[in-house]
C-alpha positions as CSV (number, residue, x, y, z in Angstrom):
1,M,27.9,-41.8,8.7
2,G,24.8,-39.9,10.3
3,I,22.8,-39.2,7.0
4,F,22.5,-42.8,6.4
5,S,21.1,-43.3,9.9
6,I,18.1,-40.7,8.7
7,V,17.6,-42.1,5.8
8,W,17.1,-45.6,7.1
9,R,14.9,-44.1,9.6
10,N,12.7,-42.4,7.4
11,F,12.7,-45.2,4.7
12,G,9.9,-46.9,5.8
13,R,7.8,-43.9,7.1
14,S,4.9,-42.6,4.8
15,A,5.2,-38.9,3.2
16,R,4.7,-36.3,5.6
17,T,4.3,-33.3,3.0
18,R,1.0,-31.3,4.0
19,H,-1.7,-30.5,1.6
20,P,-2.6,-26.6,1.0
21,T,-6.0,-27.3,2.9
22,D,-4.3,-29.1,5.8
23,M,-2.1,-26.3,6.9
24,P,-0.9,-25.5,10.3
25,P,-2.6,-22.8,12.3
26,T,-0.8,-19.2,11.8
27,A,0.5,-17.4,14.6
28,S,-1.9,-14.5,16.2
29,T,0.8,-11.6,15.0
30,F,0.5,-12.8,11.3
31,R,-0.7,-9.9,8.9
32,G,-1.4,-12.0,6.2
33,L,-2.5,-10.3,2.6
34,I,-3.8,-6.7,2.5
35,E,-6.7,-5.6,1.4
36,Q,-8.3,-2.2,-0.1
37,D,-11.3,-0.7,0.3
38,V,-11.4,1.7,-2.7
39,G,-14.1,3.9,-1.4
40,L,-11.9,5.0,1.5
41,C,-8.6,5.3,-1.2
42,T,-7.4,9.0,-2.1
43,G,-4.8,8.3,-4.1
44,C,-2.1,9.6,-1.9
45,K,0.5,6.7,-2.6
46,A,1.8,6.7,1.1
47,C,1.5,2.9,0.8
48,A,3.7,2.6,-2.4
49,T,6.0,4.9,-0.9
50,V,6.2,2.6,2.4
51,C,6.2,-0.5,0.4
52,A,10.1,-1.8,0.5
53,P,9.3,-4.8,-2.5
54,K,7.4,-2.9,-4.5
55,A,4.1,-4.7,-3.9
56,I,2.0,-1.8,-4.5
57,S,1.8,0.9,-7.2
58,F,0.0,3.5,-9.0
59,D,-0.7,4.0,-12.4
60,E,-2.2,7.3,-13.2
61,E,-2.1,7.5,-17.3
62,Q,-5.9,6.7,-17.5
63,E,-8.0,10.0,-18.0
64,T,-10.9,7.9,-15.6
65,G,-8.7,8.1,-12.7
66,I,-5.8,6.2,-11.0
67,T,-4.9,2.4,-10.8
68,W,-3.6,1.0,-7.6
69,N,-2.0,-2.3,-8.1
70,F,-0.9,-4.9,-5.8
71,F,1.3,-8.1,-6.3
72,A,0.9,-10.4,-3.4
73,G,4.3,-12.3,-4.9
74,Q,6.2,-9.7,-4.1
75,C,4.8,-8.5,-0.7
76,S,6.8,-9.3,2.4
77,F,3.7,-8.9,4.6
78,C,5.1,-6.2,6.8
79,G,1.9,-4.1,7.5
80,L,3.6,-0.6,6.8
81,C,1.6,0.4,3.8
82,V,-1.7,-0.6,6.6
83,Q,0.2,1.6,9.4
84,F,1.0,4.6,7.3
85,C,-2.4,4.6,5.0
86,P,-3.6,7.6,6.3
87,T,-7.6,7.0,5.5
88,N,-7.3,3.3,6.5
89,A,-8.3,1.9,3.3
90,I,-6.0,-0.8,3.4
91,T,-6.3,-3.7,6.3
92,N,-4.8,-6.9,7.0
93,R,-6.8,-9.5,8.5
94,G,-4.3,-12.7,8.5
95,K,-5.6,-14.2,5.3
96,L,-3.0,-16.4,3.8
97,P,-2.3,-15.6,-0.1
98,P,-3.7,-18.3,-2.4
99,V,-1.2,-21.3,-3.0
100,T,-1.3,-21.3,-7.1
101,G,1.1,-21.5,-10.1
102,D,-1.1,-18.6,-11.5
103,Q,0.4,-15.4,-11.0
104,S,-2.6,-13.7,-12.2
105,R,-4.6,-14.9,-9.1
106,L,-1.8,-13.2,-6.7
107,R,-2.6,-9.7,-8.1
108,V,-5.4,-6.9,-7.3
109,V,-5.8,-3.8,-9.6
110,H,-8.4,-1.4,-8.5
111,E,-9.4,2.0,-10.2
112,I,-10.0,5.1,-7.9
113,R,-11.9,7.3,-10.1
114,Y,-11.8,10.9,-10.4
115,Q,-14.8,13.5,-9.8
116,P,-15.2,17.0,-11.0
117,C,-14.6,19.8,-8.5
118,A,-17.9,21.3,-7.9
119,G,-15.9,24.4,-8.1
120,C,-14.0,24.6,-11.5
121,G,-14.7,21.2,-12.7
122,R,-10.8,19.7,-12.8
123,P,-10.8,16.3,-11.9
124,I,-10.2,15.4,-8.4
125,I,-10.3,12.3,-6.0
126,P,-12.1,13.8,-2.9
127,I,-11.3,12.9,0.5
128,P,-13.9,10.2,1.9
129,E,-16.5,11.2,4.2
130,A,-15.9,8.6,6.4
131,A,-12.3,9.4,7.0
132,L,-12.9,13.0,7.7
133,E,-15.6,12.0,10.2
134,Q,-13.0,9.9,11.5
135,V,-10.1,12.8,11.8
136,Y,-13.0,15.3,13.2
137,G,-14.6,12.9,15.5
138,T,-18.1,14.0,14.0
139,K,-20.6,13.6,11.2
140,L,-19.6,16.5,8.7
141,T,-21.7,19.7,8.2
142,G,-23.0,21.2,5.1
143,S,-20.1,23.3,4.5
144,E,-17.6,20.6,5.3
145,A,-19.1,18.4,3.4
146,A,-19.1,21.0,0.2
147,Q,-15.6,21.6,0.9
148,R,-14.8,18.0,0.3
149,E,-16.0,18.3,-2.9
150,L,-13.4,21.2,-4.2
151,C,-9.9,20.8,-5.5
152,P,-7.3,22.4,-3.4
153,E,-7.2,25.7,-5.4
154,C,-11.1,26.0,-5.0
155,R,-10.9,24.8,-1.2
156,R,-8.1,27.9,-0.8
157,K,-10.1,30.5,-2.5
158,E,-13.3,29.4,-0.4
159,A,-11.7,29.4,2.8
160,V,-10.2,33.3,1.4
161,R,-14.0,33.9,0.6
162,H,-14.8,33.0,4.5
163,I,-12.3,34.9,5.9
164,H,-13.1,38.0,3.9
165,D,-16.8,37.8,4.7
166,A,-16.2,37.3,8.8
167,F,-13.9,40.8,8.7
168,L,-16.8,42.6,6.5
169,A,-19.3,41.1,9.3
170,R,-17.6,42.1,12.0
171,G,-16.2,45.7,11.0
172,G,-19.6,46.8,9.7
């Protein structure tokens, strides 16, 4: 009998469905959609590793760079990708996903382009200068900025050369 009383009370009322532009305010703790700054991304894949619903993925089959893919339709808005991004390339500002039936509006694709290593020419994605400045707490010097443009192998060789030169200068 309870259901009939609810139906009878609601029978004379107007519809209470909200329009997408008339949504209630979101909570201050709502993380929302993520945004990626391609200039800070190194393609380390930490975001894809911690993304449980697999909303973030990488495609490395291009010769010009790697592709970062995000699908908001799978995102649980947990914020782990933001938390674990070492260069702060991923942020979230509480933005709501678009209300749409078009799945393509929920996809974001960015290409992180390779650059040639300054030593050997091998394609690399250098660590962003802004990220290194954040780690060191100061502007990079000339040699630090130059090492940023090297692949790991050339960076290792450069470090060995610096150590070798330091021992020769001290001994002789």
